[in-house]
N, C-alpha and C positions, 0 to 999 in steps of 0.2 A: 729402580724404576717402578712407576705405582703399576704398571699393567703385571708385572713379575710378583705384586704380594702376596698374591694366595701362595704361589709357590714357595716364596722363602719363609712366608708364617708358617706353613703347614709341616712342611720338612724342612732339616737343615744341611741341603745341598744347594749348588749354584743349579740357576737355571735360566741360563741366558738363553740356549734353543726355545724354550718356552715361552720367555719374554718378547722374542723376535715374534713368533707365532703369533701371540697375543697383540703383539703390533698391528701386524697384517691384517688379521682377525676385525680389530678396532676398526683399521682405514676403509675396510670392506664394508663393515655397518656403517660407516658415517656416508660412504657413497651412497648405499642402498638408501637411507633415509631421507636424502635429499634426492631420490630418483635419478642420479647417476648410472647406476647399475641395476638392472633387475632384480626383485628379491630373489627368483629361484637360482639366478647365477650366484649372487651372495650366500645364497645356503651350500650349493654347491661347491663353492670353493673353500670357504671356511670350514665346511664339514671334511672336506678332503683334507687340505692342509692339517688339520688335527688328528686325522686319524692317521695321515702318513706319518708325523712326527712320532705319535703314539706308537705306530705298529712297529716302527725302526727301534724304539726303545724296549718294547716286550720283545721283539724277535730277539736281541742281543740277550736279554735274559733266558729266553727260550733256548738259546744256544750255547749258556754256559756249562762247562763240564764240573761237575758236584758230585759227590757221594750219595747227596739226598738228592732223589728226583723230583720232590713235590715242588721247590721253586722254578725248575723248568717244566713242570705238567702246567703249573699256573700261569706261566707265561705264555705257553703255548693256549689254554684257554682264552686268557685274557687277550691276546692279541687278535684270536678271531671275534671275540665279542665287540672290541674296537673297531675292526674292520668292517664288521658287519654292522654296527651305527653309521660308519661313514658311507658305507654302498648304501644304504637305506635313504641317509639324506642326499647323496649323489642322484641316485636313480630316481628319485620321488616325482619329480614332473614326468618322467617316461613311462610311469607305471599305468598300465590299462585297467588294473583291477579295482582303480580308485586310491587316491593320497591314504586316506584313514586305515583302509582295509591291508595297504602295502606298511605302512609304519607300525600298523598291529602285528604283523609276522615278523617284521624286524624286529621289532621290541619284545617280543615272545623270545626269538633267537638270542639275542643281547642278554637276555635275562637270564637263561639256561645256561649259557656258556660261562657269563660272570660271576652267576653262583656256585658254578664247580670249580671255578678259578679262585674265589676266593676261599672257598673250602680246602683248597690245595694251599693256600699261602701261609709262608708261616707269621708268627707274630699273633695269632688270633688269640683273642680272651673268650673262656666262656664264664658267663655268670649262672647264676642258681636259677630254678624256676621262679623262686618269690623275687630276687631282684630283678628279672625279667617282667614279672608281671607287674612290678611297681613301676619300672620304667616303662612299659606300654602305656600303664595309666595314667601316668605324669605327661606322656607326649600327646596322647589324646586330645586335650584340652586345646593346648596350640596348633594340632593339626587339622581341628575343625576351624578354628581361626583362619589359617591358610586356606583351607578349602571355601571357606565363606569370601576370603578376598579374591580367589579364584572365581567363584562364581559371581563376583559382581564384575568382575574386570572381564572375563571372556565375553566376547560378541555374541548378542543375542539374537540376531538376525541370522546367523549361520549356522547356527549350532541348534538342533532341537533341545528341550528343554531335560530331557532323560540323558542324552548325550554329555549336555553341559555339565550337569550334576554331577555322573560319573567321571569326567576330566577333574571337575574341580578336588572330587575326593582324593583320586588317585593324585594328582599334583600334590594336594595337602598332604596327604602321608607321605611322599617323595621326599618332599621338601622337609617337612620335621625330621623323617630319618636321616637325611643329609646333614642337620642341623646337629642332630646326635651325635653323628659321627667327627664331624669338625670342629665342635665344642664341647663332646664329652670327656670324662677321666682319661681317655687312651687318646685324644686329639693329634696327638704329635708322633703316634705310630703309623708304619708305613701300610698295614693292613687297614687301619681306620681311615687313613685317608684315600687308599684306594677303594674300600667300600664306598666313601662319600662321594666317590668320581664316579663309581658305577651307579649310583644314586640319581645323580646329576646329568649323566647320560641318558638315563630312562626320562628323566623329567622332559628333558629337552627333546626328547621324541615322541613324547604326549604333546609338548606343544605344538610341535610341527606337524602333528595330525590334527589339530584343532584348528590353529588360526589360519586363517586363509591367505594364500598367495594372492589371489585376484578376486575382485578389484580392488582390495585393500593391501598390497604386498608388504607394504613396511610392517603391518602388525606381526608377521610371521618371523622377522627379523629378531624378534623378543624369544624364539627359541635357539638363536645361534649361541648365547653365552653361556647357556648351562651346557648345552652340548659339546662345544668346543673344549673347555675348561673341564667339564667332566672326563672328556679322554683323555686329556694330558695328566690330569690328577690320577686317574686309575694307572697310566704308566708310572710317574715318578711315586708313586706311594707303594706298587708293587716292585719296582726295584729297591727302594728303601727297605721294604719288610725283607726281601730277599739278602741285603747286605748287611742286615742284623734283625735276627730272629728273635733277641730280647724285647720283650712289651717294654711301651715307655711307662714313666711313672705318671700316676693317676692322678692328673692335676687338671682338673674340671675347671672351665670358661663358662660359668652358669649365664653371664647374661645373655650371649647372642641368642641363647633358645627361650629366654622370656622377652627380652627386647623386640627382635626381627619379627617372630610375626606378630605382636602387637603394632609394632609398626606398618607391616602391611595391611593388616585390616583396617588401621585409620586410613592408610592411605587409598585404599580400594572405597572405604566409605565415603571420602572426600569425594573422590573422582563420580562415583555413584548419586549423592547429593547434589555434586555441582551440575551433574547432567540434569538433572530435576526430575530423578525417578523416585518413586516413593519405596519402601521396603516392599518386597514380595513375600508369600507364604515359603516359598524355601529358605529365603534368606532368616526368616524370624525361626523356622524350625533348626539349621544348621545352629544358630545363636544358642538356642536353648539347647539342644544335643551337648553343648560344650558343660551345661552345667551339673550334668548326671556325673560326669569325668572329674572333676571338681571334687564334688561332694566325697566320690569314692576317693578319690587320692588322698584326702584328708583321714579317711575311714580306716585305709591302709598305715598309714602311717601313725594313726592313733592306735589300730588295733594291734595287741600285743607288745605296745610302747610304752605302758603309761609307767610311771616312775617306778612303781613296785616292782612292775616286769623288766625294765631295764636294771636295777638294782638287782633282782634275782640273778638275770643273765650276767651281771657284773660278778657277783658272789660266784658264780660257777665257773665262769673263766679264770678269775683269780685264785679260788678254791682247787680247782683242776691244775694249776701250773705249779703249785708247792703241795701238792699231796703227799708226793713220795720221798718227799725231802725230808732230813731229819734235822733237829734243830741242834745249833753249833755251838762249842764253848761260849762261856761269857765273856763277850767283847761287844764294843760298838763297832761297825764295818768301816771300812774304807781306811784302816791304819797303816796301807802300802803306801800312802801318800807322805812324803818328808814334810816334817813341822813347818820347814820354811817356807815350802811350796805353798802348804795348805795356809799359812798366814797371808801369803801374798796374795793368795784366791781370794780370801775373806776381805782382803782388804780393798778388792775389785780392781786391784792393779795386774791381774794377769792376763798376757797376751796370747788369746787361745782362738782357735779355729769354731766360729759360731756354730757350725755344723756339727760340732762335737757335742754333746751335752755331758761335760765331765763330771758334773754336779749331783748326778741323779744315780743313786746305786738300787742295792736291793731293798727288795721287800722281805718282811720278816714272815718265815716259815713257821709250820707245826707238823708235828707227825699225824694228826688225824686228817679226816678230809674237810673238816668242817672251818677249813683255814680262815675265811673272812669273818666269821663271828668270833673266832678265837683271837684275831687282831684286835678286835674292837672290844673286847671282854676283859681283857686285862692290859698292863703295862707294856710298852715294846719290849720284849725279853734285846739283850745284849748278844742278838744273833748276829753270827757271821755271814757273810755273805760270797758265793762264789758267781760265775757268768751266769748261773740261772735266775739270781737273784732280781738283776735288770729286765730279765725276760718276763719275771711274775707281772711286774709293773706294767710293762707293755702291753701282756696280755688282758689286765686290768682295763686299761686306755682303749683297747682294741674291742674289748666287749661292751663299751658304750659306743662306740663308732659303727658296731654293725646292725644297730638298728636302723629300721627305715628312716627315720628321722634322729639322728644323734644329737644329744643334749648332754652336756657337762662340761666340767672342766678339770685343771690340774694344777696344784696350788704348789709350787717349791719354795719352803720355809728355810730361811737361814739365818742363824744365829750368830751374834757377833760378840768378842767380849771375854769367849771363854778360852783363848790361845794361851794366857799366862798361868792357867791354872793347871793342877796335875790330871792324870788320864780318869784317877776314881772320881775327882768334883766333877772333870767334863762329862763323865757317863752319869752321876748323879742329876747333873742339870739337864742334862737332854732326855732323861726319864720323867723329870718332872716337867719340863716342855711339852712332853708328849701327854701325860696326864693332863695336863690344861687344856692341851689341844682339843683332845678325847669330850671334855666338859661343853664345849661349844658346836661340835660338829655333829652333824645328824649318824643315828644309831648303824647306818648302812655305808657311810661313807668310809673308804680305805685309807688307812694309815701307813706310811712305808717309810723304810730308810732312806737315808740319804748320806753319801761318803761327806766325810769333813763334818760340821756341826751344824747337824739341820735334819729335815724328813721333809714327806712329800705327802699330800692329800689328794686323793683321786674320790669327786662327787659327782653323783648323777643330776645335781642342779644346774639349773640356766645360768647364762653367765652372768645376769644381775645378782640373784642369789649367791654366786660363787664369790662376787666381789664383796659381798656383805659379808659371806663367810670371812674373807680375808681380812676385813675391818675388825671384827669379830677377833680372829687370831692374834693380830697387832695387840690388843685391846688386854686379852688374857695372858700373852707371854711379854709384856711389859713390867710387870711389878717384878723386884727384884727377888733372887733365888737365895735362900738360906742354904747353904750346905757346909756342916761340919762347925757351926757355929759362925764360918764367915758370910757375908751379904756378898754376892755376885749379879752385878748390872749389865745387861745386855740389850742387845738393840737386834731387831729383826728386820728383815728384808724379806719379801713374798713376790714370786713372780707368779703371774696367771694365766695360762692359756687355755682357749675353747677347744673342745672336743667337737668339731663341727664340719666332719667329713674327710679332715687329715690324717695322715697316719700317725701310728702311735710315736714312732720315732720323730715325726715332724713337730708332733704337740710336745713331746719331750725336748726338741731345742727350742722351740718357741718360748716355753715356761723359764729354762736355762736362761735363754736370751733377757725374757723381763726381769728374771731376779739379778740379773748384773745391772739391769738399768736402774732398780731401787737402789742396789748398794752404790752405782754411782751418783745417784742424787741424794744422798745424805742418810740413807736408813731410814727405817722406822716406817715404811709407807710398802703401799701395794702397787704393784704396776702390771698394767693388763697389757699383753702383746698385741701389737700391731705392726703394719709392713713399715709404719714412720720409724717405730720404735726400732727397728731392725737396722734401716738406715742410720740412724744415730749412733747404735752401737758400732755397726762397721766404721763409721767417721771416729767414734773413739778411740777402736782400735787401730787406725790409722795414725791418728795422733800419738798414741801410744807409741808407735813403731818409728817414728820420724822425728818426734821430739828430742829424744837422746842425741847428743853433737850437734845440735842446730848454732849453739854459742861460737864453738869450734870453728863450724863450716860457713861463719859470717852472713847466715838467715836473719840475725835478728836488726830490727831498724826501730828508729823512734820518732814520731812525728810529736808536733807540739802545738797546742793550743793557746792563743793568746787570753790573757786574762786583762779586763780592761776596767776603769774608773768609771762608773756609773755615771759620775758627774760632769766630765769633761770630754769622756770618750777616749782617753789617752791608755796606751798598753802599760800596764804595771808589771807584766810577768808572762809566763807560761806554762802549761801541765806540759812535761812529757808523759807520752802514750806509748806504749810498748807494742810492735806489732810484728809477727812472725811470716815472712816473707818465703814461704816452703815452695821450692819448684815443685814437689809432688801435690800438693793440698792447696797452695794459692796462699793467699794473705788471711792469715788467723788472728782475730782479734782476741784481747785480753780476756772477754767474758768464757771464750771456748778454750783460751789455752791455759790461764793460770789453773783451773782446777785438776788438770792434765799436772801440769808441773808439779802441783803440790801432792798427787798422788803418787808421783814416781820420784819425789825428793830431789827435785830440780829448781825450787821454786827459789833456793836461796842464788843459786847459780845465776840464774835470770835476773834476780832482783838487785843483785851487786853490779854485774852488767848494765843494768838501768841506770844504777847511781852513777857508775865512771862516767857513762856516755853523758849523760845529763850535764855533769859536772864539768866536763871538758868542752861541751855545746856552751855552758853559762859562761863559762873564762874567755870564750871567741866573744861573747855578745857584750862581754863588758869592757871592752876597750872603748876610750873616749868617756862622754858624759852621762852615757845612758845606763841606768841603773834598773836592773831588772831583776826579777827573782823569778827562781827554777823549783816548780813543786814536783814531786817526784812521790807515788805512791808505794807503801812498804806494809807487806801483810803483817800480822801480828804474831805469828810464827815466826818470822826473822826478826821483827823489832824485838821481841823478847829474848832474843839468844844473849847471851853474857855480854860478847866483847863487840855489840853494836856500834856504841858510841865510839869506843875507839876507832875503829874501822872507818864509820863515816867521817871521823877528824882526818885520818891520814889521807882519804880521798881528796877532802878538801884543801889538805894543804899541799897536796901533789898538784893539783891546777891551779893553786894561788885564788881560790876563788874565798871571797869574805863569806863567814859563816851565816850572816844573816842573809845573804843572796837565797841562800837554800831553805826551801818548806820541804819537809816530811810530813806525809798526808798518810792516816792511818782510819781504817774503814770503822765507824761508830758500831753498826750491828756486831762486831766483832772482837770488841775491848772487853766486853762484862766476862767473856771467859777466863781471863786473868789480869782483872784487871789493874791490881795493886803491881804486878811487874810491868804494865803497860806506862801507867803512871811513872814510875822510877826511871824509865827508859827514855821519857818524853823530857822528864826534868833533866836526865844528862845531857840531851841533847840541847837543850835551852842554857845549861851552863855552857855550853861552847859557843852561845849566839847561833844556832840553827833555829830559825822559827817551824813551829808545828801547828799541825791544822788537822782536825777531825772529818772526814769524807763520810756523806749518806746519813746527815744527822735527821733523824726522827723527832719531832716534835713529841715526844710520847712523855709520861711520867717517869719511865725509870730511864730516858735518856737525860732530861732535865736533872735529876736526882744526881747522877753519874758525872754532868758536866762540871759540878763543883770542884771534883777532884781531879779533874784532867786538866794539866798546865801546856793550854794550847794558846795560839797566836790567831789563827784564822778559823771558822764554823763554815764549813759548805753544806747550804740546804738545796736542796731540788726543786722544780717547779711547781709541785704539788703543794706546796707551801706559801706560794708567792701568787695562784689565783685564788678565787672564790670558792669555797666548798660547798658540795653538793646540798647540804642542810640550809644554805642560804646564808651562813655566819661568816663575820669578816675572815680576811686570811690569817693563818697563825704567823703570818711572817712578823706582825707585829710583835707577837709575844717573843718571839726569837730574839729579836732586834733589841728589845728592853731587856732580855737576859743578857746577852751580847754587851749590851752598855754596862749593865754594872757590874759585868766580870772583866771588862776591858778586853773583848774578843770581836774583832771586825768579822762582819759577815760577808760571805760570797754565793750568790745565786748563781747556780750551776744548770747547764742542761738546759738553756735559754733558747727555745726554737724559733719566736714568735716575737714581734716588735709588742705585743701585748702584755708578754709574761717579762719583757725587758721593762716596759714601763710600770708594769706593776710591781717589780725587785726595785726599782728607783724611787717608784712612791712610797714603799713600805719601808725605807731606809737602809738599804742593801748598799754597802759600798762600792764593791766591787762585782762584776757579772762574767760568765761565762758561758760561751753556747754558740750551735750554730748561726743563730740570729745575729752573732757579735763578730765570731770569727770561726772558720772551721779548723780544724786539725790539718796542718799540711809537714811538709819537709823544712828543712833548717834554712834553706835556702828561699824557699817562699815566705816563709816568718821573718825572716831577716828582711825581704823586701817590704813585707808590712809594718815591721817598727820603722823602715825609713820612712813612711808618710807621717811618722811623727818624730820629727827632731826634737821637740822638746819633750820627750818621753822621758820620765825621772822621778824614780819612787824610792 
C-alpha cells in the first residue's frame, strides 16, 4: 500500500497498523480539504490517532523485561514525548494562552523528552568532531534552501516578518536534519528512523503554531502529515532499535538530500512568482546566505585532502598496518589453492559468491616502518602472507576513504598463461610483471600481492586517471616474458573499482567482480565496476549453475528461420537456432548461452544435440516432393575435432537424410585461428556431399584473402554490406557477389529486417535472403505451416 511506503522503506518490519492509521488520516485530510470537517477537528482526530498508536507501541517497549534498562527508559521517555505532542495538537483549539505559546511550550517539552529518549536508545552512532562539522556545513546550504522555500510559502498576512523568518529557519533546519536521518549512511537503523520521526514531529508542531486555522482553515492541514507520520516513525524506529542494537550498514542515499531541497525551493519560487510577487529583501539575503556555506564546504573538502596529503595518509595507514610484521620465506602467496582450482578460477569458470573477494590477498610486508616506500622502491619480494596481509590492503583503502572527499581506485590485475609453467618460472614472471607495473604507476601508488597469478594497485588518483593507468598497465604487461630461455605469453585482465565513500571490503568486492567480468569478456581489457556489471555477473553465475544437465532435463529447444529465394520468394531451406527454455532463467538465446557453454566445456554436447534434432526434423520435412535444406551452426572448436566428419555422417545415416540437404555453417571471424584444420574438415564434409557455409562474412582484406582457401558452397553476409555506406560509396555487396560468382559460391543475405534491405539484397545480386522482413524464427509446426503456403517449394 502506498501509504505504508515510509514504514516499509525505512524499517524492515510489517506496518499494517501504521498503514491503517495512515489511511484514516488521509481520509480525514481529504474531508478537511473540501470543508466537510473543520480543520481543528481534523487536526485533533489525526493527532489523537497517531499519538494513540505510537503510544501503545512505545508503552510495550517500556514494559519489556530486559537486563539492559536503556531500551525501557528510552521507551518511557519517547512515549511521554509522543503523548505530549498529541495532547498539544488536541488541546490547541482550547488553549487560552494563545496557539503559538501553547505549541511552543509543547514543542519544548517534546524536544526535551525526545532528546533524553534518543540518548538512551541503543544503536546510536557517534561521529568525530571533524565529521560532524563537515556534515553541518554540507547541510547548511540545503537547509537554507528549505528555509527560503518556507519563507516564500508561509502566509504573509497572518505572521509578522520576524516570526515568519524564525519559523522558516526552524522548518529549514528541522527538514534538513530529518532528510539526513532518512537518507544518511545509517538511514535503515532504528535509531536514525526514530530521530527522523522526532524531527518530523517537531516540524509538524512548528507548522501547527504558524499556519492559521481560521479563516483559512485548510492551510493548517499541512501540519498533519509530518506530525502524524513523525509520531508513528518514532515508535517504529524505537522498537526496531531495541530489537537489534547493531548499527545498520553505512549505505547512504545521497539523492534525497540533494534533490528534495532543490525541488521544494523551485516549487516555492514558482508559487511565489505565479502570485505576481517580487523577491523581497529577506529572500535575497537567504539566497545569498547559502553561498558562504558552499564555499566553506569545498574548502573543508580541499583542506587537508590534496593529493599529496591523501597519499601521505595512505602511506601512514599502510605502513602502520605492516610495521611490526617480519618478512616471510621466499614464495609467492596463495599457494594453498589447489592448482586445479586456480586454473579454473583463472579460466573464469569458478562459480563463487560475488560477495567474497577471494582473488585478493596479502600486501607485502617489511621489517621497518617505511613500508610504503619500501614497497615501491624494490621488486615485490616473494613474501608470504597471513591473515594480516589482506588487512593491510583494506587499511590502505580505508586511508583513502577516510578523507572528507574520498578519491582513489583499486585495480586488480590478473595474469593468464602461466598455469602450465613451473613454480620458479611463475615466480620470475610475476616479479617481472610487478617491475613493469612500477614503471608506469605513480611513485606513491601502492602495489600489493594477490593469490594466484596477479597483484593489486591502490592509487589515490581519480577514476578517469585510474582507468588511464589501467590501460597503461595493459600495454606494459602485454609483451612476452623471456624466462630462462623460454618465451611466455600472457593475457591480462584488470578490474577497477572507485574508492568513493564505499567501505574497503565493498571496494575489494567490486574490483573482484570487475576483474571477473574482464576475464569473461575475453581478457586483455580493463573493466570498470558499476551496478549493471554486477547484475551481469550474477546472471552469468546463474547461467553457469543451471546449464549443466539442461540436455538431460529436456530444456533445449530448436526454432527454425526460413531461407527464401529472393527472385521468386519461395522457401528453399531453414536455419536451426538453439533456444534454452530454462524454468529458472526463462528463454536464453545463443549469444548468451554459447559463451557459457564453451567455458563449461559443454559446447560439444549442445552442438551434437542440435545436429541430431535438426537432422530428425529435416527428415520429417523431406517427405514428398519438397526439397529443403537445413543449416546448422558449428563452432570451430567442435568442427576441428578429429572425428567430426565421421560423426556427422553417422547422424545423416541414422535419419536417412541426403547429405546435400544439410548445410554446416562456421563463423568467419573464428576461422583464422586454425585455418588449415578448418579447411580440412570442410573438405571432408563436402566429400560426403554435405554443403558448407561461411557465416558472418566481413568484406575485409584478410577475409577476402582466406576466402579462396575455404571449400564452401554458401557465403552469408550481414545487412551492413547491403545498404549504402556512410561515406556515400556504393554498397560492398556488389564486390562480394562478384567474388562469389568467380569462386562458384552462392550469397545469402541474412538479418534482413526491412523491405529496403530486402530490395537492396535482391538488387545487389544475392540469391537467397533470411531475416525478420521475410520470415521470423518459429517452432517446427509453424514453419511447416509456412512451407505449406508454397506447395511448389523445391530446391
